[in-house]
C-alpha positions as semicolon CSV with decimal commas, in nm:
position;residue;x (nm);y (nm);z (nm)
1;M;-2,737;2,139;-9,926
2;L;-2,491;1,929;-9,726
3;A;-2,616;1,717;-9,436
4;L;-2,404;1,583;-9,152
5;Y;-2,482;1,279;-8,941
6;Y;-2,306;1,339;-8,610
7;A;-2,314;1,228;-8,248
8;P;-2,228;1,447;-7,950
9;G;-1,866;1,410;-7,845
10;A;-1,779;1,170;-8,128
11;C;-1,510;1,226;-8,392
12;S;-1,783;1,381;-8,606
13;M;-1,729;1,694;-8,396
14;A;-1,445;1,791;-8,632
15;A;-1,670;1,806;-8,938
16;H;-1,943;1,969;-8,728
17;I;-1,706;2,253;-8,641
18;V;-1,589;2,291;-9,001
19;L;-1,946;2,320;-9,125
20;E;-2,021;2,580;-8,860
21;E;-1,707;2,770;-8,961
22;S;-1,813;2,770;-9,326
23;G;-2,121;2,984;-9,282
24;E;-2,288;2,774;-9,551
25;P;-2,634;2,632;-9,470
26;Y;-2,629;2,262;-9,388
27;E;-2,858;2,011;-9,223
28;P;-2,731;1,868;-8,892
29;R;-2,867;1,519;-8,830
30;R;-2,800;1,430;-8,468
31;M;-2,755;1,061;-8,383
32;D;-2,808;0,900;-8,043
33;L;-2,549;0,623;-8,031
34;A;-2,668;0,501;-7,691
35;K;-3,010;0,432;-7,841
36;G;-2,856;0,257;-8,140
37;D;-2,947;0,508;-8,411
38;Q;-2,630;0,409;-8,592
39;R;-2,753;0,049;-8,627
40;A;-3,080;0,143;-8,799
41;E;-3,119;-0,022;-9,138
42;A;-3,159;0,312;-9,314
43;Y;-2,837;0,446;-9,164
44;L;-2,638;0,132;-9,241
45;K;-2,714;0,197;-9,608
46;I;-2,533;0,529;-9,564
47;H;-2,248;0,405;-9,344
48;P;-2,220;0,023;-9,347
49;L;-2,003;0,025;-9,033
50;G;-2,269;0,212;-8,838
51;R;-2,042;0,495;-8,732
52;V;-2,029;0,872;-8,756
53;P;-1,961;1,100;-8,930
54;A;-2,140;1,062;-9,258
55;L;-2,170;1,358;-9,490
56;I;-2,451;1,368;-9,745
57;L;-2,335;1,567;-10,047
58;D;-2,545;1,812;-10,245
59;G;-2,651;1,542;-10,489
60;G;-2,747;1,296;-10,213
61;E;-2,432;1,081;-10,228
62;P;-2,287;0,981;-9,888
63;L;-1,923;1,043;-9,801
64;I;-1,779;0,863;-9,499
65;E;-1,453;0,863;-9,300
66;N;-1,281;1,176;-9,168
67;T;-0,987;1,108;-9,398
68;A;-1,221;1,190;-9,689
69;I;-1,474;1,424;-9,530
70;L;-1,228;1,673;-9,379
71;P;-1,012;1,726;-9,690
72;Y;-1,329;1,759;-9,900
73;L;-1,478;2,021;-9,668
74;G;-1,141;2,192;-9,636
75;K;-1,110;2,233;-10,011
76;R;-1,472;2,343;-10,042
77;F;-1,442;2,611;-9,774
78;G;-1,081;2,727;-9,814
79;L;-0,960;2,547;-9,501
80;W;-0,707;2,322;-9,674
81;P;-0,355;2,391;-9,808
82;T;-0,326;2,442;-10,183
83;E;0,050;2,405;-10,229
84;A;0,149;2,045;-10,306
85;L;0,390;1,984;-10,018
86;A;0,168;2,160;-9,765
87;E;-0,124;1,946;-9,881
88;A;0,086;1,630;-9,846
89;R;0,178;1,730;-9,491
90;A;-0,189;1,796;-9,412
91;L;-0,284;1,454;-9,546
92;S;-0,009;1,301;-9,334
93;R;-0,153;1,463;-9,024
94;V;-0,509;1,363;-9,105
95;G;-0,381;1,008;-9,146
96;F;-0,191;1,025;-8,817
97;L;-0,500;1,140;-8,630
98;A;-0,735;0,891;-8,797
99;T;-0,515;0,579;-8,796
100;N;-0,313;0,623;-8,479
101;V;-0,475;0,860;-8,230
102;H;-0,835;0,752;-8,284
103;P;-0,768;0,374;-8,268
104;A;-0,562;0,419;-7,952
105;H;-0,864;0,579;-7,788
106;A;-1,089;0,304;-7,922
107;H;-0,889;0,056;-7,716
108;I;-1,015;0,247;-7,410
109;S;-1,375;0,298;-7,519
110;R;-1,436;-0,015;-7,729
111;P;-1,216;-0,299;-7,597
112;E;-1,471;-0,550;-7,728
113;R;-1,344;-0,471;-8,077
114;Y;-1,006;-0,618;-7,989
115;A;-1,086;-0,925;-7,777
116;T;-1,378;-1,160;-7,721
117;D;-1,266;-1,252;-7,369
118;A;-1,382;-0,977;-7,135
119;S;-1,108;-1,066;-6,888
120;H;-0,863;-0,908;-7,135
121;F;-1,050;-0,578;-7,151
122;P;-0,873;-0,405;-6,858
123;D;-0,531;-0,475;-7,008
124;I;-0,643;-0,355;-7,352
125;Q;-0,785;-0,039;-7,197
126;A;-0,475;0,028;-6,990
127;Q;-0,247;-0,009;-7,290
128;G;-0,482;0,205;-7,499
129;R;-0,475;0,477;-7,237
130;T;-0,094;0,479;-7,232
131;T;-0,070;0,487;-7,610
132;F;-0,339;0,755;-7,643
133;H;-0,160;0,977;-7,391
134;T;0,171;0,929;-7,572
135;L;0,014;1,031;-7,902
136;L;-0,143;1,340;-7,746
137;K;0,206;1,438;-7,634
138;Q;0,316;1,407;-7,996
139;I;0,040;1,648;-8,099
140;D;0,164;1,884;-7,829
141;G;0,507;1,869;-7,992
142;M;0,361;1,937;-8,337
143;L;0,209;2,258;-8,200
144;A;0,529;2,389;-8,041
145;G;0,603;2,735;-8,175
146;R;0,293;2,755;-8,395
147;E;-0,072;2,852;-8,367
148;W;-0,223;2,585;-8,592
149;L;-0,129;2,242;-8,721
150;S;-0,085;2,377;-9,074
151;D;0,050;2,716;-9,182
152;R;-0,289;2,866;-9,102
153;Y;-0,617;2,752;-8,952
154;S;-0,748;2,445;-9,134
155;V;-0,967;2,139;-9,089
156;L;-0,678;1,978;-8,901
157;D;-0,743;2,200;-8,602
158;P;-1,102;2,093;-8,523
159;Y;-0,983;1,732;-8,559
160;A;-0,701;1,787;-8,310
161;F;-0,941;1,971;-8,080
162;T;-1,166;1,664;-8,075
163;F;-0,888;1,450;-7,931
164;Y;-0,806;1,713;-7,669
165;V;-1,170;1,685;-7,558
166;W;-1,131;1,308;-7,543
167;G;-0,820;1,348;-7,328
168;I;-1,024;1,551;-7,080
169;R;-1,293;1,285;-7,088
170;R;-1,033;1,022;-6,995
171;E;-0,903;1,246;-6,714
172;L;-0,555;1,264;-6,860
173;P;-0,330;1,551;-6,738
174;M;-0,405;1,765;-7,041
175;G;-0,295;2,085;-6,870
176;E;0,063;1,956;-6,882
177;L;0,049;1,970;-7,263
178;K;0,114;2,343;-7,282
179;H;0,114;2,388;-7,660
180;Y;-0,191;2,168;-7,707
181;T;-0,375;2,348;-7,427
182;A;-0,296;2,685;-7,585
183;H;-0,437;2,546;-7,911
184;R;-0,751;2,437;-7,724
185;D;-0,785;2,792;-7,592
186;R;-0,752;2,939;-7,941
187;M;-1,017;2,697;-8,064
188;L;-1,256;2,790;-7,785
189;A;-1,220;3,157;-7,879
190;R;-1,381;3,082;-8,216
191;P;-1,761;3,134;-8,226
192;A;-1,817;2,824;-8,442
193;V;-1,637;2,608;-8,186
194;Q;-1,837;2,765;-7,905
195;R;-2,161;2,679;-8,084
196;V;-2,061;2,317;-8,140
197;V;-1,934;2,271;-7,783
198;A;-2,268;2,405;-7,656
199;D;-2,470;2,190;-7,893
200;E;-2,278;1,870;-7,820
201;Q;-2,244;1,954;-7,449
202;V;-1,881;1,846;-7,426
203;K;-1,630;1,948;-7,164
204;A;-1,338;2,129;-7,323
């Protein structure tokens, strides 16, 4: 059985939704980041960076990073493109979300990662906020004229949904992103998403 280490409202929400969508039994292992669960010695053996998500595979091997976890789960549960070019495009979008959108938000939430002088934190956060908002607008553009980020519903959509939730958290004008907001609404109509939103107690 798969097991997922996740934290409410973190980027692990994407994998959490995918596992709920699958209908396959799995073990959710909730982490309290505020209490430092991610820094426990036992967890650092699973994820040396002390972050979520971490997926424990059937044989007990850990898999970390959304760029690996989401394609793996997508292929396992039929939520990933099979045609070569469609798969390449999906990988491109996973990479965009993981290496551009997520780090932009980290400049807001974790400025200490980018400077040791706290006097620089406000500037880092301000620039991060601007960049994050700009990237969310790009996602809005990707969704123009389509229901999902790929040709059909896939693991890309819970990942994109996670960043919409983060935009709300940062009080960005998300309602102005009409295509992205419509995507959020389609996500919230899915029972698996409803269960995860309730469990993680996020505002969507």
